[in-house]
mmCIF file as gemmi writes it, N, C-alpha and C atoms, coordinates in Angstrom:
data_model
loop_
_atom_site.group_PDB
_atom_site.id
_atom_site.type_symbol
_atom_site.label_atom_id
_atom_site.label_alt_id
_atom_site.label_comp_id
_atom_site.label_asym_id
_atom_site.label_entity_id
_atom_site.label_seq_id
_atom_site.pdbx_PDB_ins_code
_atom_site.Cartn_x
_atom_site.Cartn_y
_atom_site.Cartn_z
_atom_site.occupancy
_atom_site.B_iso_or_equiv
_atom_site.pdbx_formal_charge
_atom_site.auth_seq_id
_atom_site.auth_asym_id
_atom_site.pdbx_PDB_model_num
ATOM 1 N N . MET Axp A 1 ? 0.964 -1.136 0.054 1 0 ? 1 A 1
ATOM 2 C CA . MET Axp A 1 ? 0.099 0.029 -0.04 1 0 ? 1 A 1
ATOM 3 C C . MET Axp A 1 ? 0.92 1.217 -0.02 1 0 ? 1 A 1
ATOM 4 N N . ALA Axp A 2 ? 0.844 1.92 -1.056 1 0 ? 2 A 1
ATOM 5 C CA . ALA Axp A 2 ? 1.753 3.242 -1.007 1 0 ? 2 A 1
ATOM 6 C C . ALA Axp A 2 ? 1.016 4.316 -0.553 1 0 ? 2 A 1
ATOM 7 N N . GLN Axp A 3 ? 1.983 5.096 0.274 1 0 ? 3 A 1
ATOM 8 C CA . GLN Axp A 3 ? 1.524 6.448 0.783 1 0 ? 3 A 1
ATOM 9 C C . GLN Axp A 3 ? 2.056 7.364 0.187 1 0 ? 3 A 1
ATOM 10 N N . HIS Axp A 4 ? 1.373 8.606 -0.261 1 0 ? 4 A 1
ATOM 11 C CA . HIS Axp A 4 ? 2.01 9.726 -1.066 1 0 ? 4 A 1
ATOM 12 C C . HIS Axp A 4 ? 2.025 10.888 -0.131 1 0 ? 4 A 1
ATOM 13 N N . ALA Axp A 5 ? 3.023 11.534 0.076 1 0 ? 5 A 1
ATOM 14 C CA . ALA Axp A 5 ? 3.139 12.787 0.859 1 0 ? 5 A 1
ATOM 15 C C . ALA Axp A 5 ? 2.341 13.776 0.063 1 0 ? 5 A 1
ATOM 16 N N . LEU Axp A 6 ? 1.583 14.656 0.669 1 0 ? 6 A 1
ATOM 17 C CA . LEU Axp A 6 ? 0.93 15.794 0.083 1 0 ? 6 A 1
ATOM 18 C C . LEU Axp A 6 ? 1.902 17.11 0.296 1 0 ? 6 A 1
ATOM 19 N N . PRO Axp A 7 ? 2.05 17.989 -0.569 1 0 ? 7 A 1
ATOM 20 C CA . PRO Axp A 7 ? 2.998 18.968 -0.412 1 0 ? 7 A 1
ATOM 21 C C . PRO Axp A 7 ? 2.304 20.026 0.613 1 0 ? 7 A 1
ATOM 22 N N . HIS Axp A 8 ? 3.178 20.399 1.551 1 0 ? 8 A 1
ATOM 23 C CA . HIS Axp A 8 ? 2.829 21.477 2.701 1 0 ? 8 A 1
ATOM 24 C C . HIS Axp A 8 ? 4.027 21.761 3.4 1 0 ? 8 A 1
ATOM 25 N N . THR Axp A 9 ? 4.354 23.151 3.627 1 0 ? 9 A 1
ATOM 26 C CA . THR Axp A 9 ? 5.488 23.356 4.439 1 0 ? 9 A 1
ATOM 27 C C . THR Axp A 9 ? 4.924 24.452 5.538 1 0 ? 9 A 1
ATOM 28 N N . GLY Axp A 10 ? 5.589 24.384 6.691 1 0 ? 10 A 1
ATOM 29 C CA . GLY Axp A 10 ? 5.191 25.238 7.726 1 0 ? 10 A 1
ATOM 30 C C . GLY Axp A 10 ? 4.229 24.588 8.623 1 0 ? 10 A 1
ATOM 31 N N . VAL Axp A 11 ? 3.655 25.487 9.636 1 0 ? 11 A 1
ATOM 32 C CA . VAL Axp A 11 ? 2.79 25.036 10.498 1 0 ? 11 A 1
ATOM 33 C C . VAL Axp A 11 ? 1.352 24.965 10.09 1 0 ? 11 A 1
ATOM 34 N N . MET Axp A 12 ? 0.536 24.097 10.499 1 0 ? 12 A 1
ATOM 35 C CA . MET Axp A 12 ? -0.829 23.88 10.079 1 0 ? 12 A 1
ATOM 36 C C . MET Axp A 12 ? -1.659 24.133 11.363 1 0 ? 12 A 1
ATOM 37 N N . THR Axp A 13 ? -2.511 24.956 11.358 1 0 ? 13 A 1
ATOM 38 C CA . THR Axp A 13 ? -3.53 24.991 12.466 1 0 ? 13 A 1
ATOM 39 C C . THR Axp A 13 ? -4.784 23.967 12.503 1 0 ? 13 A 1
ATOM 40 N N . LEU Axp A 14 ? -5.372 23.701 13.435 1 0 ? 14 A 1
ATOM 41 C CA . LEU Axp A 14 ? -6.516 22.663 13.496 1 0 ? 14 A 1
ATOM 42 C C . LEU Axp A 14 ? -7.458 23.009 12.353 1 0 ? 14 A 1
ATOM 43 N N . ASP Axp A 15 ? -7.771 24.352 12.318 1 0 ? 15 A 1
ATOM 44 C CA . ASP Axp A 15 ? -8.826 24.835 11.402 1 0 ? 15 A 1
ATOM 45 C C . ASP Axp A 15 ? -8.301 24.509 9.837 1 0 ? 15 A 1
ATOM 46 N N . GLU Axp A 16 ? -7.168 24.793 9.763 1 0 ? 16 A 1
ATOM 47 C CA . GLU Axp A 16 ? -6.445 24.455 8.261 1 0 ? 16 A 1
ATOM 48 C C . GLU Axp A 16 ? -6.556 22.825 7.983 1 0 ? 16 A 1
ATOM 49 N N . PHE Axp A 17 ? -6.19 22.066 8.993 1 0 ? 17 A 1
ATOM 50 C CA . PHE Axp A 17 ? -6.313 20.668 8.942 1 0 ? 17 A 1
ATOM 51 C C . PHE Axp A 17 ? -7.675 20.257 8.573 1 0 ? 17 A 1
ATOM 52 N N . ILE Axp A 18 ? -8.577 20.714 9.378 1 0 ? 18 A 1
ATOM 53 C CA . ILE Axp A 18 ? -10.036 20.299 9.034 1 0 ? 18 A 1
ATOM 54 C C . ILE Axp A 18 ? -10.594 20.7 7.748 1 0 ? 18 A 1
ATOM 55 N N . HIS Axp A 19 ? -10.167 21.957 7.232 1 0 ? 19 A 1
ATOM 56 C CA . HIS Axp A 19 ? -10.409 22.385 6.007 1 0 ? 19 A 1
ATOM 57 C C . HIS Axp A 19 ? -9.833 21.575 4.878 1 0 ? 19 A 1
ATOM 58 N N . ARG Axp A 20 ? -8.729 21.434 5.031 1 0 ? 20 A 1
ATOM 59 C CA . ARG Axp A 20 ? -7.869 20.585 3.863 1 0 ? 20 A 1
ATOM 60 C C . ARG Axp A 20 ? -8.354 19.223 3.704 1 0 ? 20 A 1
ATOM 61 N N . SER Axp A 21 ? -8.819 18.569 4.986 1 0 ? 21 A 1
ATOM 62 C CA . SER Axp A 21 ? -9.257 17.052 4.902 1 0 ? 21 A 1
ATOM 63 C C . SER Axp A 21 ? -10.531 17.235 4.193 1 0 ? 21 A 1
ATOM 64 N N . ALA Axp A 22 ? -11.277 18.215 4.48 1 0 ? 22 A 1
ATOM 65 C CA . ALA Axp A 22 ? -12.569 18.254 3.701 1 0 ? 22 A 1
ATOM 66 C C . ALA Axp A 22 ? -12.425 18.406 2.099 1 0 ? 22 A 1
ATOM 67 N N . GLN Axp A 23 ? -11.345 19.151 1.763 1 0 ? 23 A 1
ATOM 68 C CA . GLN Axp A 23 ? -11.194 19.424 0.332 1 0 ? 23 A 1
ATOM 69 C C . GLN Axp A 23 ? -10.557 18.236 -0.317 1 0 ? 23 A 1
ATOM 70 N N . GLU Axp A 24 ? -9.503 17.701 0.391 1 0 ? 24 A 1
ATOM 71 C CA . GLU Axp A 24 ? -8.585 16.694 -0.286 1 0 ? 24 A 1
ATOM 72 C C . GLU Axp A 24 ? -8.869 15.306 0.13 1 0 ? 24 A 1
ATOM 73 N N . GLY Axp A 25 ? -9.674 15.072 1.168 1 0 ? 25 A 1
ATOM 74 C CA . GLY Axp A 25 ? -10.001 13.852 1.521 1 0 ? 25 A 1
ATOM 75 C C . GLY Axp A 25 ? -9.181 13.421 2.796 1 0 ? 25 A 1
ATOM 76 N N . PRO Axp A 26 ? -9.181 12.271 3.348 1 0 ? 26 A 1
ATOM 77 C CA . PRO Axp A 26 ? -8.528 11.966 4.578 1 0 ? 26 A 1
ATOM 78 C C . PRO Axp A 26 ? -7.055 11.905 4.411 1 0 ? 26 A 1
ATOM 79 N N . PHE Axp A 27 ? -6.261 12.425 5.428 1 0 ? 27 A 1
ATOM 80 C CA . PHE Axp A 27 ? -4.895 12.261 5.541 1 0 ? 27 A 1
ATOM 81 C C . PHE Axp A 27 ? -4.455 12.358 6.899 1 0 ? 27 A 1
ATOM 82 N N . GLU Axp A 28 ? -3.149 12.068 7.269 1 0 ? 28 A 1
ATOM 83 C CA . GLU Axp A 28 ? -2.704 12.136 8.614 1 0 ? 28 A 1
ATOM 84 C C . GLU Axp A 28 ? -1.227 12.71 8.448 1 0 ? 28 A 1
ATOM 85 N N . ILE Axp A 29 ? -0.728 13.092 9.65 1 0 ? 29 A 1
ATOM 86 C CA . ILE Axp A 29 ? 0.604 13.519 9.657 1 0 ? 29 A 1
ATOM 87 C C . ILE Axp A 29 ? 1.553 12.558 10.409 1 0 ? 29 A 1
ATOM 88 N N . LEU Axp A 30 ? 2.538 12.136 9.59 1 0 ? 30 A 1
ATOM 89 C CA . LEU Axp A 30 ? 3.393 11.158 10.019 1 0 ? 30 A 1
ATOM 90 C C . LEU Axp A 30 ? 4.912 11.873 9.917 1 0 ? 30 A 1
ATOM 91 N N . ASP Axp A 31 ? 5.692 11.778 11.024 1 0 ? 31 A 1
ATOM 92 C CA . ASP Axp A 31 ? 6.967 12.281 11.096 1 0 ? 31 A 1
ATOM 93 C C . ASP Axp A 31 ? 6.956 13.672 10.443 1 0 ? 31 A 1
ATOM 94 N N . GLY Axp A 32 ? 5.947 14.575 10.639 1 0 ? 32 A 1
ATOM 95 C CA . GLY Axp A 32 ? 5.856 15.936 10.168 1 0 ? 32 A 1
ATOM 96 C C . GLY Axp A 32 ? 5.522 16.092 8.867 1 0 ? 32 A 1
ATOM 97 N N . GLU Axp A 33 ? 5.179 14.992 8.065 1 0 ? 33 A 1
ATOM 98 C CA . GLU Axp A 33 ? 4.674 14.993 6.735 1 0 ? 33 A 1
ATOM 99 C C . GLU Axp A 33 ? 3.2 14.477 6.599 1 0 ? 33 A 1
ATOM 100 N N . ILE Axp A 34 ? 2.429 15.479 5.695 1 0 ? 34 A 1
ATOM 101 C CA . ILE Axp A 34 ? 1.214 14.995 5.539 1 0 ? 34 A 1
ATOM 102 C C . ILE Axp A 34 ? 1.156 13.838 4.56 1 0 ? 34 A 1
ATOM 103 N N . VAL Axp A 35 ? 0.36 12.729 4.883 1 0 ? 35 A 1
ATOM 104 C CA . VAL Axp A 35 ? 0.233 11.473 3.977 1 0 ? 35 A 1
ATOM 105 C C . VAL Axp A 35 ? -1.304 11.288 3.776 1 0 ? 35 A 1
ATOM 106 N N . SER Axp A 36 ? -1.534 10.956 2.606 1 0 ? 36 A 1
ATOM 107 C CA . SER Axp A 36 ? -2.857 10.468 2.153 1 0 ? 36 A 1
ATOM 108 C C . SER Axp A 36 ? -3.317 9.246 2.834 1 0 ? 36 A 1
ATOM 109 N N . LYS Axp A 37 ? -4.498 9.051 3.329 1 0 ? 37 A 1
ATOM 110 C CA . LYS Axp A 37 ? -4.961 7.831 3.884 1 0 ? 37 A 1
ATOM 111 C C . LYS Axp A 37 ? -5.801 7.086 2.921 1 0 ? 37 A 1
ATOM 112 N N . MET Axp A 38 ? -5.871 5.759 2.884 1 0 ? 38 A 1
ATOM 113 C CA . MET Axp A 38 ? -6.691 4.942 2.037 1 0 ? 38 A 1
ATOM 114 C C . MET Axp A 38 ? -8.06 5.012 2.807 1 0 ? 38 A 1
ATOM 115 N N . PRO Axp A 39 ? -9.062 5.109 1.727 1 0 ? 39 A 1
ATOM 116 C CA . PRO Axp A 39 ? -10.528 5.178 2.334 1 0 ? 39 A 1
ATOM 117 C C . PRO Axp A 39 ? -10.92 3.826 2.923 1 0 ? 39 A 1
ATOM 118 N N . THR Axp A 40 ? -11.726 3.834 4.038 1 0 ? 40 A 1
ATOM 119 C CA . THR Axp A 40 ? -12.118 2.679 4.675 1 0 ? 40 A 1
ATOM 120 C C . THR Axp A 40 ? -13.236 2.036 4.182 1 0 ? 40 A 1
ATOM 121 N N . ILE Axp A 41 ? -13.255 0.666 3.864 1 0 ? 41 A 1
ATOM 122 C CA . ILE Axp A 41 ? -14.342 -0.051 3.391 1 0 ? 41 A 1
ATOM 123 C C . ILE Axp A 41 ? -15.221 -0.421 4.38 1 0 ? 41 A 1
ATOM 124 N N . ALA Axp A 42 ? -16.405 -0.789 4.06 1 0 ? 42 A 1
ATOM 125 C CA . ALA Axp A 42 ? -17.467 -1.04 5.068 1 0 ? 42 A 1
ATOM 126 C C . ALA Axp A 42 ? -16.966 -2.365 5.93 1 0 ? 42 A 1
ATOM 127 N N . ARG Axp A 43 ? -16.465 -3.489 5.389 1 0 ? 43 A 1
ATOM 128 C CA . ARG Axp A 43 ? -16.042 -4.356 6.123 1 0 ? 43 A 1
ATOM 129 C C . ARG Axp A 43 ? -15.027 -4.12 7.226 1 0 ? 43 A 1
ATOM 130 N N . HIS Axp A 44 ? -14.031 -3.267 6.833 1 0 ? 44 A 1
ATOM 131 C CA . HIS Axp A 44 ? -12.978 -2.812 7.62 1 0 ? 44 A 1
ATOM 132 C C . HIS Axp A 44 ? -13.538 -2.052 8.715 1 0 ? 44 A 1
ATOM 133 N N . ALA Axp A 45 ? -14.429 -1.045 8.459 1 0 ? 45 A 1
ATOM 134 C CA . ALA Axp A 45 ? -15.079 -0.302 9.474 1 0 ? 45 A 1
ATOM 135 C C . ALA Axp A 45 ? -15.784 -1.151 10.539 1 0 ? 45 A 1
ATOM 136 N N . LYS Axp A 46 ? -16.494 -2.139 9.989 1 0 ? 46 A 1
ATOM 137 C CA . LYS Axp A 46 ? -17.318 -3.041 10.898 1 0 ? 46 A 1
ATOM 138 C C . LYS Axp A 46 ? -16.388 -3.778 11.847 1 0 ? 46 A 1
ATOM 139 N N . ILE Axp A 47 ? -15.138 -4.205 11.176 1 0 ? 47 A 1
ATOM 140 C CA . ILE Axp A 47 ? -14.123 -4.875 12.08 1 0 ? 47 A 1
ATOM 141 C C . ILE Axp A 47 ? -13.527 -4.138 13.224 1 0 ? 47 A 1
ATOM 142 N N . THR Axp A 48 ? -13.287 -2.863 12.71 1 0 ? 48 A 1
ATOM 143 C CA . THR Axp A 48 ? -12.613 -1.991 13.689 1 0 ? 48 A 1
ATOM 144 C C . THR Axp A 48 ? -13.646 -1.479 14.734 1 0 ? 48 A 1
ATOM 145 N N . LYS Axp A 49 ? -15.007 -1.454 14.599 1 0 ? 49 A 1
ATOM 146 C CA . LYS Axp A 49 ? -15.806 -1.062 15.575 1 0 ? 49 A 1
ATOM 147 C C . LYS Axp A 49 ? -15.926 -2.12 16.58 1 0 ? 49 A 1
ATOM 148 N N . ARG Axp A 50 ? -15.964 -3.357 16.091 1 0 ? 50 A 1
ATOM 149 C CA . ARG Axp A 50 ? -16.022 -4.423 17.065 1 0 ? 50 A 1
ATOM 150 C C . ARG Axp A 50 ? -14.765 -4.621 17.877 1 0 ? 50 A 1
ATOM 151 N N . LEU Axp A 51 ? -13.683 -4.34 17.248 1 0 ? 51 A 1
ATOM 152 C CA . LEU Axp A 51 ? -12.349 -4.299 18.152 1 0 ? 51 A 1
ATOM 153 C C . LEU Axp A 51 ? -12.31 -3.339 19.205 1 0 ? 51 A 1
ATOM 154 N N . PHE Axp A 52 ? -12.826 -2.181 18.852 1 0 ? 52 A 1
ATOM 155 C CA . PHE Axp A 52 ? -12.885 -0.951 19.617 1 0 ? 52 A 1
ATOM 156 C C . PHE Axp A 52 ? -13.865 -1.296 20.863 1 0 ? 52 A 1
ATOM 157 N N . LEU Axp A 53 ? -14.975 -2.085 20.661 1 0 ? 53 A 1
ATOM 158 C CA . LEU Axp A 53 ? -15.821 -2.32 21.732 1 0 ? 53 A 1
ATOM 159 C C . LEU Axp A 53 ? -15.311 -3.487 22.659 1 0 ? 53 A 1
ATOM 160 N N . VAL Axp A 54 ? -14.409 -4.293 22.303 1 0 ? 54 A 1
ATOM 161 C CA . VAL Axp A 54 ? -13.904 -5.397 23.021 1 0 ? 54 A 1
ATOM 162 C C . VAL Axp A 54 ? -13.631 -5.024 24.456 1 0 ? 54 A 1
ATOM 163 N N . PRO Axp A 55 ? -12.872 -4.055 24.744 1 0 ? 55 A 1
ATOM 164 C CA . PRO Axp A 55 ? -12.642 -3.658 26.258 1 0 ? 55 A 1
ATOM 165 C C . PRO Axp A 55 ? -13.968 -3.531 27.072 1 0 ? 55 A 1
ATOM 166 N N . GLU Axp A 56 ? -15.007 -3.06 26.302 1 0 ? 56 A 1
ATOM 167 C CA . GLU Axp A 56 ? -16.186 -2.881 27.159 1 0 ? 56 A 1
ATOM 168 C C . GLU Axp A 56 ? -16.583 -4.397 27.746 1 0 ? 56 A 1
ATOM 169 N N . LEU Axp A 57 ? -16.395 -5.387 27.147 1 0 ? 57 A 1
ATOM 170 C CA . LEU Axp A 57 ? -16.754 -6.806 27.608 1 0 ? 57 A 1
ATOM 171 C C . LEU Axp A 57 ? -16.116 -7.093 28.972 1 0 ? 57 A 1
ATOM 172 N N . PHE Axp A 58 ? -14.928 -6.354 29.079 1 0 ? 58 A 1
ATOM 173 C CA . PHE Axp A 58 ? -14.24 -6.776 30.488 1 0 ? 58 A 1
ATOM 174 C C . PHE Axp A 58 ? -14.284 -5.648 31.404 1 0 ? 58 A 1
ATOM 175 N N . ARG Axp A 59 ? -14.952 -4.619 31.433 1 0 ? 59 A 1
ATOM 176 C CA . ARG Axp A 59 ? -15.315 -3.644 32.277 1 0 ? 59 A 1
ATOM 177 C C . ARG Axp A 59 ? -16.091 -4.247 33.485 1 0 ? 59 A 1
ATOM 178 N N . GLY Axp A 60 ? -15.741 -4.019 34.592 1 0 ? 60 A 1
ATOM 179 C CA . GLY Axp A 60 ? -16.562 -4.452 35.77 1 0 ? 60 A 1
ATOM 180 C C . GLY Axp A 60 ? -17.439 -3.413 36.405 1 0 ? 60 A 1
């Protein structure tokens, strides 16, 4: 899975981050570089949700 850095230099505010993600799609910042994220498919989202809820089973 190839990840491509998106061009950006300097500091990015939270507002800029939100606006840019709305315009260009999902991305994350890794080691100071903006990297495109692969879109989540429905099956992956379902599995992630289940894994996220597992700790709730062990809460006392």
